[in-house]
VEXDREN-2710 file (C-alpha; in Angstrom, 1 decimal):
% VEXDREN-2710
k/r/px/py/pz
1/UNK/36.5/-43.5/-60.4
2/UNK/38.2/-47.1/-59.8
3/UNK/37.9/-48.5/-55.9
4/UNK/41.9/-47.5/-55.6
5/UNK/41.2/-44.1/-56.5
6/UNK/38.1/-43.6/-54.3
7/UNK/40.9/-43.7/-51.5
8/UNK/43.2/-40.8/-52.9
9/UNK/42.8/-37.5/-50.9
10/UNK/44.9/-35.3/-53.8
11/UNK/43.7/-31.9/-53.5
12/UNK/42.1/-32.6/-49.8
13/UNK/43.1/-30.2/-47.1
14/UNK/43.6/-31.8/-43.5
15/UNK/43.9/-30.4/-40.1
16/UNK/45.5/-33.4/-37.5
17/UNK/44.9/-31.8/-33.6
18/UNK/47.9/-34.0/-31.2
19/UNK/49.3/-34.5/-34.8
20/UNK/53.0/-33.9/-33.2
21/UNK/53.8/-37.6/-32.3
22/UNK/52.0/-41.0/-31.7
23/UNK/48.6/-42.0/-33.1
24/UNK/48.1/-38.3/-34.5
25/UNK/52.0/-38.4/-36.1
26/UNK/51.0/-41.5/-37.6
27/UNK/47.8/-39.9/-39.2
28/UNK/49.2/-37.1/-40.3
29/UNK/51.5/-38.9/-42.5
30/UNK/49.1/-41.2/-43.9
31/UNK/46.9/-38.4/-44.9
32/UNK/50.3/-36.9/-46.4
33/UNK/51.2/-40.3/-48.2
34/UNK/47.1/-40.6/-49.6
35/UNK/47.9/-37.1/-51.5
36/UNK/46.3/-34.6/-48.5
37/UNK/47.9/-31.1/-47.4
38/UNK/48.5/-31.5/-44.2
39/UNK/48.4/-29.0/-40.9
40/UNK/49.6/-30.6/-37.8
41/UNK/48.2/-29.0/-34.5
42/UNK/49.9/-29.1/-31.1
43/UNK/50.8/-27.3/-28.0
44/UNK/54.6/-27.7/-28.2
45/UNK/56.3/-26.1/-30.8
46/UNK/59.4/-28.3/-30.9
47/UNK/57.6/-31.2/-31.6
48/UNK/55.6/-29.7/-33.5
49/UNK/58.6/-28.8/-35.5
50/UNK/60.4/-32.2/-35.2
51/UNK/57.3/-34.3/-36.3
52/UNK/57.3/-31.4/-39.6
53/UNK/61.3/-32.3/-39.9
54/UNK/61.1/-36.4/-39.4
55/UNK/58.3/-36.0/-42.2
56/UNK/60.1/-34.0/-44.9
57/UNK/62.9/-36.6/-44.5
58/UNK/60.9/-39.2/-46.0
59/UNK/59.7/-37.1/-48.4
60/UNK/56.3/-36.0/-46.8
61/UNK/55.1/-32.2/-46.6
62/UNK/53.3/-31.6/-43.1
63/UNK/52.5/-27.9/-41.9
64/UNK/52.6/-27.0/-38.2
65/UNK/50.5/-24.8/-35.7
66/UNK/51.0/-24.2/-31.9
67/UNK/47.5/-24.6/-30.4
68/UNK/46.2/-25.3/-26.9
69/UNK/42.7/-26.6/-28.0
70/UNK/41.2/-26.4/-24.7
71/UNK/41.5/-22.6/-25.3
72/UNK/38.5/-21.4/-27.9
73/UNK/41.0/-18.3/-28.7
74/UNK/43.5/-20.9/-29.9
75/UNK/40.7/-23.1/-31.8
76/UNK/39.9/-20.1/-33.9
77/UNK/43.8/-19.3/-34.2
78/UNK/44.4/-22.7/-35.4
79/UNK/41.4/-23.2/-37.7
80/UNK/42.2/-19.7/-39.5
81/UNK/46.0/-20.5/-40.1
82/UNK/44.9/-23.8/-41.5
83/UNK/42.5/-22.3/-43.6
84/UNK/45.2/-19.6/-44.9
85/UNK/47.9/-22.1/-45.2
86/UNK/46.0/-24.8/-47.4
87/UNK/43.5/-22.7/-49.0
88/UNK/40.5/-24.6/-46.7
89/UNK/39.9/-27.6/-44.7
90/UNK/38.2/-30.6/-46.0
91/UNK/39.5/-32.9/-43.5
92/UNK/39.6/-32.8/-39.4
93/UNK/41.2/-35.6/-37.5
94/UNK/39.9/-34.9/-33.9
95/UNK/42.7/-36.9/-32.1
96/UNK/44.7/-35.2/-29.0
97/UNK/43.1/-36.5/-26.0
98/UNK/44.8/-37.3/-22.5
99/UNK/44.2/-40.6/-20.3
100/UNK/45.1/-40.9/-16.4
101/UNK/45.2/-44.2/-14.3
102/UNK/44.2/-43.6/-10.8
103/UNK/41.2/-45.6/-8.6
104/UNK/37.8/-43.4/-9.2
105/UNK/37.5/-42.7/-4.9
106/UNK/41.0/-41.1/-6.1
107/UNK/40.2/-39.4/-9.0
108/UNK/40.6/-35.2/-8.3
109/UNK/38.0/-32.5/-9.7
110/UNK/40.6/-30.8/-11.8
111/UNK/41.8/-34.1/-13.4
112/UNK/38.7/-34.8/-14.2
113/UNK/37.8/-31.9/-15.9
114/UNK/41.3/-31.6/-17.8
115/UNK/40.2/-35.1/-19.6
116/UNK/36.6/-34.1/-20.2
117/UNK/37.9/-30.5/-21.3
118/UNK/40.8/-32.0/-23.9
119/UNK/39.1/-35.5/-24.9
120/UNK/35.2/-34.1/-25.4
121/UNK/34.7/-30.2/-25.4
122/UNK/37.6/-29.7/-26.8
123/UNK/37.1/-32.0/-30.1
124/UNK/33.4/-30.5/-29.9
125/UNK/34.2/-27.3/-30.1
126/UNK/36.9/-28.1/-33.0
127/UNK/34.5/-29.6/-35.1
128/UNK/32.0/-26.9/-34.6
129/UNK/34.8/-24.6/-35.6
130/UNK/36.0/-26.0/-38.6
131/UNK/32.3/-27.6/-39.8
132/UNK/31.3/-24.1/-40.4
133/UNK/34.4/-24.1/-43.3
134/UNK/32.7/-27.2/-44.3
135/UNK/29.5/-26.3/-44.6
136/UNK/29.5/-24.9/-48.2
137/UNK/31.4/-28.1/-50.2
138/UNK/31.1/-30.8/-47.1
139/UNK/34.1/-32.6/-45.7
140/UNK/35.2/-35.3/-43.3
141/UNK/35.5/-35.3/-39.6
142/UNK/37.3/-38.3/-38.3
143/UNK/37.1/-38.6/-34.4
144/UNK/39.7/-40.7/-32.4
145/UNK/37.4/-43.1/-29.9
146/UNK/38.5/-46.0/-28.2
147/UNK/37.7/-49.4/-27.0
148/UNK/37.5/-47.7/-23.7
149/UNK/34.2/-46.5/-24.6
150/UNK/32.9/-49.8/-24.6
151/UNK/34.6/-52.1/-22.6
152/UNK/36.1/-51.3/-19.0
153/UNK/39.9/-51.6/-19.2
154/UNK/42.1/-54.4/-17.1
155/UNK/44.0/-53.7/-14.8
156/UNK/43.8/-49.9/-14.8
157/UNK/41.4/-48.0/-13.6
158/UNK/40.5/-44.9/-15.8
159/UNK/36.9/-44.2/-15.1
160/UNK/37.0/-40.4/-16.3
161/UNK/38.4/-41.5/-19.6
162/UNK/36.2/-44.3/-20.4
163/UNK/33.1/-42.0/-19.7
164/UNK/35.5/-39.4/-21.8
165/UNK/35.2/-41.7/-25.2
166/UNK/32.2/-43.1/-24.5
167/UNK/30.7/-39.2/-25.0
168/UNK/33.1/-39.2/-28.2
169/UNK/31.1/-42.2/-29.5
170/UNK/27.7/-40.9/-29.1
171/UNK/28.7/-37.3/-29.8
172/UNK/30.1/-38.9/-33.4
173/UNK/26.8/-40.8/-34.1
174/UNK/24.7/-36.6/-33.1
175/UNK/26.9/-34.3/-35.2
176/UNK/26.8/-37.3/-38.1
177/UNK/22.7/-36.9/-38.1
178/UNK/22.4/-33.5/-37.5
179/UNK/25.4/-32.3/-40.5
180/UNK/24.3/-34.7/-42.5
181/UNK/22.3/-31.9/-44.8
182/UNK/25.8/-29.9/-45.3
183/UNK/27.5/-33.1/-46.7
184/UNK/29.8/-33.5/-43.7
185/UNK/30.5/-36.5/-42.7
186/UNK/31.2/-37.3/-39.1
187/UNK/33.0/-41.1/-38.1
188/UNK/35.5/-42.4/-35.4
189/UNK/38.1/-44.9/-35.1
190/UNK/38.0/-47.1/-31.8
191/UNK/41.8/-48.4/-31.6
192/UNK/42.6/-51.1/-29.4
193/UNK/46.3/-51.0/-27.5
194/UNK/48.6/-49.3/-29.7
195/UNK/52.2/-48.7/-28.3
196/UNK/52.5/-45.1/-28.0
197/UNK/53.9/-42.8/-24.8
198/UNK/50.6/-43.3/-23.8
199/UNK/49.7/-46.2/-23.8
200/UNK/52.6/-48.5/-22.4
201/UNK/51.4/-51.5/-23.9
202/UNK/55.0/-53.9/-23.4
203/UNK/55.5/-53.3/-19.6
204/UNK/54.8/-56.6/-18.0
205/UNK/52.2/-55.8/-15.6
206/UNK/50.0/-55.1/-18.5
207/UNK/51.1/-57.8/-20.8
208/UNK/48.5/-60.7/-19.2
209/UNK/45.2/-58.7/-20.0
210/UNK/46.5/-56.3/-22.6
211/UNK/48.1/-58.6/-25.0
212/UNK/47.3/-62.3/-23.6
213/UNK/43.5/-61.4/-23.9
214/UNK/43.7/-60.4/-27.5
215/UNK/43.0/-63.0/-30.4
216/UNK/45.7/-61.6/-31.9
217/UNK/47.9/-61.8/-28.9
218/UNK/49.9/-58.5/-29.8
219/UNK/49.5/-54.7/-29.8
220/UNK/49.2/-52.6/-32.7
221/UNK/51.3/-49.5/-34.1
222/UNK/50.2/-46.2/-34.7
223/UNK/50.8/-47.1/-38.9
224/UNK/48.7/-49.6/-38.5
225/UNK/45.5/-47.2/-37.4
226/UNK/46.3/-44.7/-39.7
227/UNK/44.7/-46.5/-43.0
228/UNK/41.7/-46.6/-41.0
229/UNK/41.3/-42.8/-40.7
230/UNK/42.9/-42.2/-44.6
231/UNK/39.4/-44.3/-45.5
232/UNK/37.1/-42.5/-43.4
233/UNK/38.8/-39.5/-44.9
234/UNK/38.4/-40.5/-48.4
235/UNK/35.8/-40.7/-51.2
236/UNK/36.0/-44.7/-50.3
237/UNK/33.7/-44.2/-46.7
238/UNK/31.7/-41.8/-48.8
239/UNK/28.2/-43.5/-47.4
240/UNK/29.7/-44.2/-43.9
241/UNK/28.5/-41.5/-41.2
242/UNK/28.0/-42.1/-37.7
243/UNK/30.3/-45.3/-38.4
244/UNK/32.7/-46.3/-35.1
245/UNK/35.1/-48.3/-36.6
246/UNK/36.5/-50.6/-34.0
247/UNK/40.1/-51.5/-34.9
248/UNK/41.3/-53.8/-31.9
249/UNK/42.8/-57.1/-32.8
250/UNK/39.7/-58.8/-31.9
251/UNK/39.8/-57.9/-28.3
252/UNK/36.2/-56.9/-27.7
253/UNK/35.1/-59.9/-29.6
254/UNK/35.3/-61.8/-26.1
END
């Protein structure tokens, strides 16, 4: 196999949670461009359909399933639908997540619970549900972490999100160690500031600390992160497991 061939996902089947917008949509499109069959999941049927239609207009095929992955029954149904539609699952991208900006003194219990329920518990439950299908043949799980697991962001306060992403990084390493005998690789990407609906990186109040503090003096767009997800999902990363791949324009070097 040539080096370039090792990046191909031809014949692979992928599931991307939260794949109907932002980073998740970019990841789904990147996987499809690399040759994978791709299922996206999301709670909003209209957003799912819009993402599928947008991909189709660019010659890419995506499938979609409606699921709220904070509910175990939805995870089971999502997994079953993906296996039925694609014929199996070789790649799982755990992308779905939520963040609130709030002083720690003021974080209500239900908000804290929501962050951990989606960012950590759902990620674990999805990994386990899909992992059961990967046991026989192996596979690749790519978790979406954050530099917020490594630094404390400024000027916004987001203690719950930071703690949840630190848990994602450690969970990635834990599952990588435990599931290696099944030939299941578990890695994570750790993006810096990326322009999405969830991260208003171009708002003036954030520019000083989000952009000017970065060596590259800019933010990323979702497509710039997608290539790293494709890499970790592919055979080019066959010797990578338990890896946290930081993609932040150099932000965390300071």
